[in-house]
Each structure stands twice: as C-alpha cells, then as structure tokens.
C-alpha positions as CSV (number, residue, x, y, z in Angstrom):
1,M,-64.3,-73.7,-23.6
2,K,-64.7,-73.2,-27.4
3,L,-63.4,-75.8,-29.8
4,I,-61.2,-73.2,-31.6
5,N,-60.2,-69.7,-31.2
6,E,-57.7,-67.2,-32.8
7,N,-54.9,-68.6,-30.7
8,L,-55.4,-72.0,-32.3
9,I,-55.1,-70.7,-35.8
10,L,-51.5,-70.4,-37.2
11,L,-51.1,-69.0,-40.7
12,D,-48.3,-69.2,-43.2
13,M,-46.2,-71.4,-41.0
14,N,-42.8,-72.5,-42.3
15,L,-42.8,-76.1,-41.3
16,Q,-40.9,-78.8,-43.3
17,S,-42.4,-82.2,-42.3
18,K,-45.3,-84.1,-40.8
19,D,-43.3,-84.4,-37.6
20,D,-42.8,-80.6,-37.4
21,I,-46.5,-80.2,-37.9
22,I,-47.6,-82.6,-35.2
23,S,-45.1,-81.0,-32.8
24,C,-46.5,-77.6,-33.7
25,I,-50.0,-78.6,-33.0
26,A,-49.1,-80.2,-29.7
27,D,-47.1,-77.1,-28.6
28,T,-50.0,-74.9,-29.6
29,L,-52.4,-77.0,-27.6
30,E,-50.1,-77.0,-24.6
31,N,-49.4,-73.3,-24.7
32,N,-53.2,-72.8,-24.6
33,Q,-53.7,-75.1,-21.7
34,R,-55.6,-77.6,-23.7
35,L,-53.5,-80.6,-22.8
36,C,-52.7,-82.3,-19.5
37,D,-49.9,-84.5,-21.1
38,K,-48.4,-83.3,-24.3
39,Q,-46.3,-86.5,-24.8
40,Q,-49.3,-88.7,-24.4
41,Y,-51.2,-86.7,-27.0
42,I,-48.3,-86.9,-29.5
43,R,-48.1,-90.7,-29.0
44,D,-51.8,-91.0,-29.6
45,V,-51.6,-88.9,-32.8
46,Y,-48.8,-91.1,-34.1
47,T,-50.7,-94.2,-33.2
48,R,-53.7,-93.0,-35.2
49,E,-51.4,-92.1,-38.2
50,D,-49.9,-95.6,-38.1
51,E,-53.4,-97.0,-38.6
52,I,-54.0,-95.0,-41.8
53,S,-52.8,-91.6,-43.1
54,T,-55.0,-88.6,-42.2
55,A,-54.0,-86.9,-45.5
56,M,-57.3,-86.6,-47.3
57,G,-56.3,-85.2,-50.6
58,S,-57.0,-81.6,-51.8
59,S,-53.9,-80.4,-49.9
60,I,-55.5,-81.3,-46.5
61,A,-54.5,-83.4,-43.5
62,I,-56.6,-84.0,-40.4
63,P,-54.3,-85.5,-37.7
64,H,-56.4,-86.4,-34.7
65,A,-56.5,-88.4,-31.5
66,L,-58.7,-89.5,-28.7
67,S,-56.3,-89.1,-25.9
68,L,-56.1,-89.0,-22.1
69,G,-53.5,-86.3,-22.6
70,V,-56.2,-83.9,-23.8
71,K,-57.8,-81.6,-21.2
72,H,-60.1,-79.7,-23.5
73,T,-61.5,-80.8,-26.9
74,S,-59.8,-78.6,-29.4
75,L,-59.2,-77.8,-33.1
76,V,-55.9,-76.3,-34.3
77,F,-55.8,-75.0,-37.8
78,L,-52.4,-74.6,-39.6
79,R,-51.9,-73.1,-43.0
80,L,-48.4,-73.8,-44.4
81,Q,-46.3,-71.3,-46.3
82,N,-45.4,-74.1,-48.7
83,P,-47.0,-77.6,-49.2
84,I,-45.1,-80.5,-47.6
85,Q,-45.2,-84.1,-48.2
86,W,-47.6,-86.0,-45.9
87,D,-47.3,-89.7,-46.8
88,D,-48.5,-89.9,-50.4
89,D,-50.0,-86.4,-50.5
90,Q,-48.9,-82.8,-50.7
91,V,-50.5,-80.9,-47.8
92,Q,-50.9,-77.1,-47.2
93,M,-53.7,-77.0,-44.7
94,V,-53.8,-79.1,-41.5
95,F,-56.6,-79.4,-39.0
96,G,-55.3,-81.0,-35.7
97,I,-58.2,-82.4,-33.6
98,A,-57.7,-83.3,-29.9
99,V,-60.5,-85.0,-28.0
100,R,-60.2,-86.4,-24.4
101,K,-60.5,-90.1,-24.6
102,E,-62.7,-90.8,-21.6
103,N,-66.3,-89.6,-21.9
104,S,-65.8,-88.5,-25.5
105,G,-68.9,-90.3,-26.9
106,N,-69.0,-89.6,-30.6
107,E,-67.6,-86.0,-30.2
108,H,-64.6,-86.7,-32.5
109,L,-66.7,-88.3,-35.2
110,R,-69.0,-85.2,-35.1
111,I,-66.1,-82.9,-35.5
112,L,-64.5,-85.0,-38.3
113,S,-67.7,-85.3,-40.2
114,N,-68.6,-81.6,-40.0
115,L,-65.1,-80.7,-41.0
116,A,-64.8,-83.3,-43.9
117,R,-68.2,-82.3,-45.3
118,K,-67.2,-78.6,-45.4
119,L,-63.7,-79.3,-46.8
120,M,-65.3,-81.0,-49.8
121,N,-66.4,-77.5,-50.9
122,T,-63.5,-76.0,-53.0
123,G,-64.9,-72.5,-52.4
124,F,-64.5,-72.9,-48.7
125,T,-61.0,-74.3,-48.8
126,N,-60.0,-71.5,-51.2
127,E,-61.4,-69.0,-48.8
128,L,-59.2,-70.6,-46.0
129,L,-56.2,-70.5,-48.2
130,Q,-56.7,-66.8,-49.0
131,A,-57.9,-65.6,-45.5
132,V,-55.8,-62.6,-44.5
133,N,-55.8,-63.3,-40.7
134,Q,-56.9,-65.6,-37.9
135,S,-60.1,-63.7,-37.4
136,C,-61.2,-64.3,-41.0
137,C,-60.4,-68.1,-40.6
138,L,-62.3,-68.3,-37.3
139,N,-65.3,-66.7,-38.9
140,L,-65.2,-69.1,-41.8
141,L,-64.9,-72.1,-39.4
142,K,-67.7,-70.8,-37.2
143,E,-70.0,-70.4,-40.2
144,C,-69.8,-74.2,-40.8
145,S,-70.4,-75.1,-37.2
146,I,-66.9,-76.2,-36.6
147,G,-65.8,-73.6,-34.3
C-alpha cells in the first residue's frame, strides 16, 4: 500500500483548531482503512504533541505517531483555507504521519527527514499552497520521494 494517495490529500479545508485537524487526519485514515484503532492513534498523536509541538514554522505542522492503532503506514496532507493557531505558530499546511509501532524500524524517521528536507524549499511549499487539485499535490510529493 502506498504511503499517500489522492484520498489522503484534503485541500482548502475549513478547520478551526489543532484538535479539528487531528480528528480530520484520524477520520481520513480510518475512512481509507489505514487504522485498526482510531482512538489509539489519536491518543498517540496527542502524547507526541505533549512532548514537543510538531509545528515547524513556515506555516507547517507535522503531527505524527508511532502507534499500534495504525494498520498501514500513511501520510495525510491537509491544506487549510485559512491559517490556524498551532501552539506558538500559525499553520496552513499539515502533514499527518501514521506509522505502525511494532516493526517500524526507522521508517518514521525516514519519512520525517525526507519531508522536512523538502519543506525547507520555499518553492516546493509555494507549489503545494497553489496546487489546484489532489493530483497536482500527489505529483509534487512523489517527486521528492515522499509518496
């Protein structure tokens, strides 16, 4: 199963808070049969958020979790209609990462590092902000070996 597909890309969402976003990511993963325990995944994301914020500046947050609630390693991309407050940052793009806890090795670190490296490129982030549909976003993410 691929890390991301068009069903895991949600554009111009009208969400109002970090809680709304985490719920939306979990719902999207569940609706695409990527979770075996949605509540466990949500708890694990919040546990990770309690350690240190996953907002990384530049209007981007990367909430993620290693979780037994995950069935298939996945990446969800959300682009918000309007920026929201995420701890000390304003966020408009969110990458939700879900990795199965057992037997994950360094999979989550590989995904995070590939994503973080690419997101440092403002040209790439501007293209994601301006992409007209899910297909365009998916192609951009595939180009950088994230999808």
